[in-house]
C-alpha positions as CSV (number, residue, x, y, z in Angstrom):
1,M,47.9,-6.4,-29.6
2,S,44.9,-5.1,-31.0
3,A,41.7,-7.1,-31.3
4,A,41.1,-9.6,-34.4
5,P,39.6,-7.9,-36.7
6,E,35.6,-7.8,-36.9
7,R,34.9,-10.6,-39.8
8,F,38.0,-13.2,-38.6
9,S,36.9,-16.3,-37.2
10,L,39.7,-19.1,-36.3
11,N,38.5,-22.3,-37.4
12,Q,39.4,-25.3,-34.2
13,E,41.8,-27.1,-36.6
14,T,44.1,-24.2,-37.1
15,V,45.4,-24.1,-33.6
16,R,44.3,-28.0,-33.1
17,Q,46.9,-28.1,-30.2
18,W,44.4,-26.4,-27.9
19,P,41.4,-28.0,-25.9
20,V,38.1,-25.9,-26.0
21,P,39.1,-23.9,-22.7
22,E,42.5,-23.1,-24.8
23,L,40.8,-21.6,-27.5
24,V,38.3,-19.9,-25.7
25,A,40.9,-18.2,-23.5
26,G,43.3,-17.5,-26.4
27,C,41.1,-16.2,-28.6
28,V,39.3,-13.5,-25.8
29,A,42.7,-12.3,-25.8
30,A,43.7,-11.8,-28.9
31,G,40.3,-10.6,-29.4
32,V,38.9,-12.4,-31.7
33,G,34.9,-12.7,-31.8
34,A,34.4,-15.9,-33.6
35,V,35.5,-19.4,-33.6
36,G,34.1,-22.2,-36.0
37,L,34.0,-25.7,-33.4
38,W,35.3,-29.5,-34.6
39,R,32.7,-32.0,-33.0
40,G,35.6,-34.4,-32.5
41,P,36.9,-31.9,-29.4
42,V,34.0,-30.9,-28.5
43,Q,32.6,-33.7,-27.6
44,G,35.5,-34.6,-25.5
45,F,35.4,-31.6,-23.8
46,G,31.3,-31.9,-23.7
47,V,29.2,-30.2,-26.0
48,R,26.2,-28.4,-23.0
49,E,30.5,-27.5,-21.7
50,T,31.8,-26.4,-24.9
51,A,28.6,-24.3,-25.2
52,K,29.1,-22.5,-21.5
53,L,32.4,-21.8,-22.5
54,V,31.9,-19.7,-25.2
55,T,28.9,-18.0,-24.5
56,G,30.3,-16.9,-21.2
57,A,33.1,-15.5,-23.1
58,G,31.6,-13.3,-25.9
59,L,32.3,-15.7,-28.9
60,R,30.4,-16.4,-31.9
61,V,30.4,-19.7,-33.1
62,S,30.8,-19.0,-36.1
63,S,30.4,-23.3,-38.0
64,L,30.8,-26.6,-36.1
65,C,32.0,-29.0,-38.5
66,R,31.1,-31.7,-39.9
67,G,28.6,-33.5,-40.9
68,G,27.9,-35.8,-44.3
69,F,29.2,-39.2,-44.9
70,F,26.3,-39.4,-46.9
71,T,27.1,-41.3,-49.9
72,A,27.2,-44.9,-48.5
73,A,24.5,-47.2,-50.9
74,D,23.6,-49.8,-48.5
75,P,20.0,-48.4,-46.0
76,A,22.2,-49.6,-42.7
77,G,25.0,-47.2,-43.5
78,R,22.2,-44.6,-44.7
79,A,20.9,-45.1,-41.3
80,A,24.1,-44.6,-39.5
81,A,24.9,-41.6,-41.9
82,L,21.2,-39.9,-41.0
83,D,21.1,-41.0,-37.3
84,D,25.0,-39.1,-37.2
85,N,24.2,-36.0,-38.5
86,R,20.9,-35.4,-37.2
87,R,23.1,-36.0,-33.7
88,A,25.5,-32.8,-34.9
89,V,22.4,-30.4,-35.5
90,E,21.1,-30.9,-32.5
91,E,25.4,-30.5,-31.0
92,A,25.7,-27.6,-33.3
93,A,22.2,-26.0,-32.1
94,E,22.7,-26.3,-28.7
95,L,26.4,-24.3,-28.8
96,G,24.1,-21.8,-31.1
97,A,26.1,-22.6,-34.3
98,D,25.3,-20.7,-37.5
99,T,26.0,-23.3,-40.1
100,L,27.0,-27.4,-39.7
101,V,29.3,-27.7,-42.4
102,L,28.8,-31.0,-44.4
103,V,31.2,-32.9,-46.2
104,S,28.9,-35.0,-48.6
105,G,31.5,-38.5,-48.5
106,G,33.7,-40.0,-51.3
107,L,32.6,-43.2,-53.4
108,P,32.2,-46.5,-51.2
109,S,34.5,-48.9,-51.5
110,G,34.2,-50.6,-55.1
111,D,31.7,-47.5,-56.4
112,R,32.1,-45.6,-59.6
113,D,29.6,-43.6,-59.8
114,L,30.0,-40.3,-59.2
115,A,26.1,-39.3,-60.6
116,G,24.9,-41.7,-58.6
117,A,26.6,-40.9,-55.2
118,R,25.7,-37.6,-55.1
119,G,21.6,-38.5,-55.5
120,R,22.5,-40.4,-52.4
121,I,23.4,-37.2,-50.7
122,A,20.4,-34.9,-51.9
123,E,18.3,-38.2,-51.0
124,I,19.3,-37.8,-46.9
125,L,19.0,-34.7,-47.3
126,G,15.5,-34.7,-48.1
127,E,15.0,-36.1,-44.7
128,L,17.6,-33.7,-42.5
129,A,17.1,-30.4,-44.2
130,P,13.6,-30.0,-42.2
131,W,15.0,-31.8,-39.1
132,A,17.8,-28.5,-39.3
133,G,15.4,-25.8,-39.9
134,G,13.8,-27.2,-36.8
135,H,16.3,-27.2,-34.3
136,G,17.2,-23.6,-36.6
137,V,20.8,-24.5,-38.0
138,R,21.4,-24.5,-42.1
139,L,23.4,-27.2,-43.7
140,G,26.5,-25.8,-45.2
141,I,27.8,-27.8,-48.5
142,E,31.1,-27.7,-48.8
143,A,32.4,-28.6,-52.2
144,L,35.8,-30.2,-51.9
145,H,39.3,-29.8,-54.3
146,P,38.7,-32.8,-56.9
147,M,41.4,-34.8,-55.5
148,F,39.9,-36.0,-52.2
149,A,37.1,-37.1,-55.0
150,S,37.4,-41.1,-54.5
151,D,37.5,-41.1,-50.6
152,R,35.9,-38.1,-49.5
153,C,33.6,-36.1,-51.0
154,V,32.5,-35.8,-54.2
155,V,31.0,-32.6,-54.9
156,S,34.1,-31.2,-55.8
157,T,32.7,-27.7,-57.6
158,L,30.9,-25.2,-55.8
159,G,28.1,-25.3,-58.8
160,Q,27.7,-28.9,-58.1
161,A,27.0,-27.8,-54.5
162,L,24.7,-24.9,-55.7
163,D,22.9,-28.4,-57.7
164,I,22.1,-30.2,-54.1
165,A,21.3,-26.7,-52.4
166,E,18.7,-25.3,-54.9
167,Q,16.9,-28.6,-54.3
168,F,15.6,-27.4,-50.7
169,P,14.9,-24.0,-48.9
170,A,17.2,-21.4,-48.8
171,E,16.9,-20.6,-44.9
172,Q,17.6,-24.6,-44.7
173,V,20.6,-26.3,-47.0
174,G,23.8,-23.2,-48.3
175,V,27.1,-23.9,-49.7
176,V,30.4,-23.1,-48.4
177,A,33.0,-21.3,-50.0
178,D,36.6,-22.4,-49.0
179,S,39.5,-20.7,-51.0
180,Y,41.9,-24.4,-50.7
181,H,39.2,-26.1,-52.4
182,L,38.1,-23.8,-55.0
183,W,40.7,-21.0,-55.7
184,W,41.5,-23.1,-59.5
185,D,38.1,-23.5,-60.6
186,E,36.8,-20.3,-63.5
187,R,33.6,-21.2,-63.3
188,L,34.0,-19.9,-59.4
189,P,32.9,-15.9,-59.8
190,A,29.8,-16.9,-61.7
191,D,28.5,-19.8,-59.5
192,L,29.9,-17.3,-56.3
193,L,27.1,-15.3,-57.6
194,R,24.5,-17.7,-58.6
195,A,24.8,-18.8,-55.0
196,G,24.9,-15.1,-53.4
197,R,21.5,-14.5,-55.3
198,G,19.5,-17.4,-54.2
199,G,20.9,-16.6,-50.4
200,R,22.9,-19.7,-50.5
201,I,26.8,-18.8,-49.1
202,V,26.7,-20.0,-45.2
203,S,30.5,-19.7,-45.0
204,V,33.3,-18.8,-46.3
205,Q,37.2,-20.1,-45.2
206,V,40.5,-19.0,-45.9
207,A,44.1,-21.4,-46.9
208,D,46.5,-21.0,-48.6
209,W,47.5,-23.4,-51.3
210,V,51.5,-24.8,-51.2
211,T,53.3,-27.0,-53.0
212,P,54.2,-29.7,-53.6
213,L,51.9,-30.9,-51.4
214,P,52.5,-33.6,-48.9
215,E,51.9,-37.2,-48.6
216,G,48.4,-38.3,-47.7
217,V,47.2,-34.1,-48.9
218,L,44.8,-34.0,-46.4
219,L,47.1,-31.6,-44.1
220,G,48.9,-29.9,-47.0
221,R,47.2,-26.5,-46.4
222,G,49.2,-23.2,-46.3
223,Q,50.0,-21.0,-44.0
224,L,47.7,-17.0,-45.2
225,G,50.5,-15.5,-48.6
226,D,52.7,-19.2,-48.3
227,G,50.6,-20.4,-51.5
228,S,49.7,-19.3,-55.0
229,I,46.0,-17.6,-53.5
230,D,44.8,-14.6,-53.8
231,L,43.1,-14.8,-50.4
232,R,41.4,-11.3,-50.8
233,G,40.6,-11.3,-54.6
234,F,38.1,-14.3,-53.0
235,R,36.8,-12.8,-50.4
236,Q,36.3,-9.9,-52.3
237,L,34.0,-12.3,-55.0
238,A,32.3,-13.3,-51.7
239,D,31.0,-9.9,-50.6
240,A,30.7,-9.1,-54.1
241,A,28.2,-12.1,-53.8
242,G,26.8,-10.4,-51.1
243,Y,28.2,-12.5,-48.5
244,R,29.0,-10.4,-45.2
245,G,29.5,-12.8,-42.8
246,P,32.9,-14.2,-41.1
247,V,35.5,-15.5,-42.6
248,E,36.8,-18.7,-41.0
249,V,41.0,-19.6,-41.1
250,E,41.1,-23.3,-41.5
251,I,44.5,-24.2,-41.6
252,F,45.4,-28.5,-41.8
253,S,48.9,-28.2,-41.1
254,P,51.4,-30.2,-38.5
255,G,53.8,-27.8,-39.0
256,L,51.8,-25.2,-37.0
257,W,50.1,-27.4,-34.7
258,A,54.2,-28.2,-33.3
259,R,54.0,-24.3,-32.1
260,D,53.2,-22.3,-29.7
261,G,49.4,-21.7,-30.1
262,A,49.9,-17.8,-28.9
263,E,52.2,-18.0,-31.4
264,V,50.2,-19.0,-34.3
265,L,47.4,-17.5,-33.4
266,R,48.8,-14.3,-33.6
267,E,51.0,-14.9,-36.5
268,V,47.6,-16.0,-38.9
269,I,45.8,-12.8,-37.5
270,E,48.7,-11.0,-39.3
271,R,48.5,-12.7,-42.0
272,Y,44.9,-12.0,-42.7
273,R,45.2,-8.6,-42.8
274,E,48.3,-8.2,-44.8
275,H,46.4,-11.0,-47.7
276,V,42.6,-11.7,-47.0
277,D,41.3,-8.4,-45.1
């Protein structure tokens, strides 16, 4: 099989069935040059051990997911979030990750103040962003589809993510553009250009939108080409805004996880060539 396209990056969750050593070996065998990692499995294998394995294989870590969950209203909750995110920054630095992806957090129990929750994100970033910059890590605020606003992420559009990111230096805080979360927004082209002008696009991720959504919705991402998103058009919008970095395929799908990992990776690369590249 020929090497994967140059900008292709495999997000670890797409082949969740693979532990870290199999992920690295599978990427090398398929000619994949970059991976997006997740803190849970990396911590399970060992951050230092993962860094050595990835570096030794010649792989680039395009992102580490995830930090964030900044929206707790109580001081103890906010302090805990800051401590965990400082550890995440340290892990990203040790792994050589370009970006720490931030999922900002939903509304605290009983809270209905979206604007207040977004304000608390900026407050914590005021402390975290310089810490990350000092470690050579850029923070990437990821907007999630509005269906996740209550429990997972009160930042629902790229414009909202930029409103927060632009309060900090671009070398410290940028935004993540994920097709699954942003494809529906008519303001996306203008917001991507705004992000590009400011040097704020730190990561681009792709998955497709298929319906009906499963119960729970979190694990409903579709294989590339199976849904409603113009994935090549999405990538081209990011390119037009000046983005030249890796394009991560990040698909949460129990159907893919139940299959052989090497088979899934071959299919994902083929779909990427057909629908994204």
